[in-house]
C-alpha angles and dihedrals in degrees: 000000000000123000124233118222125181126202112227090227089059094058125092123235110229117202109220093183127237093068099306130115131175141194123205105224127183118342147156131179093286102044143015132194118207131185115212128188122193136189119223109282095023113139139196105207118233110279141144137221134175094250122102107234128204120189134195121190112223095177142344130035127282138182113218120193116201120180091335097313119111125216123186112207138179141183112329095017122119140183147176127234112199118231111267095024117130107239142161140178138223122191110224097176123015110271154135133255135190112215125190122199131195120227098023121264108250088184090063092062119091111248 
């Protein structure tokens, strides 16, 4: 099996509005890595999707809400959001996350 590696300079920055941007990194049908940068005060409104989501905080501070429970996390912290769970995010201090989804998020690809 061959590996797939993606150069950061070859990825496209997607403006999500409200102070958040993301880059879709390496992916295949089973898994997708995404880099997300947020300004202080940026929010991802509560939502759910069938994908299991794992996050790793590279920098900054964030408040995750998962099924009504809140977790404040900073650099080096990580977590898993089960598929189907209602979750949201608030950026407390500007920062960057790496999120991994399984299966991959078709809706994150440009059509």
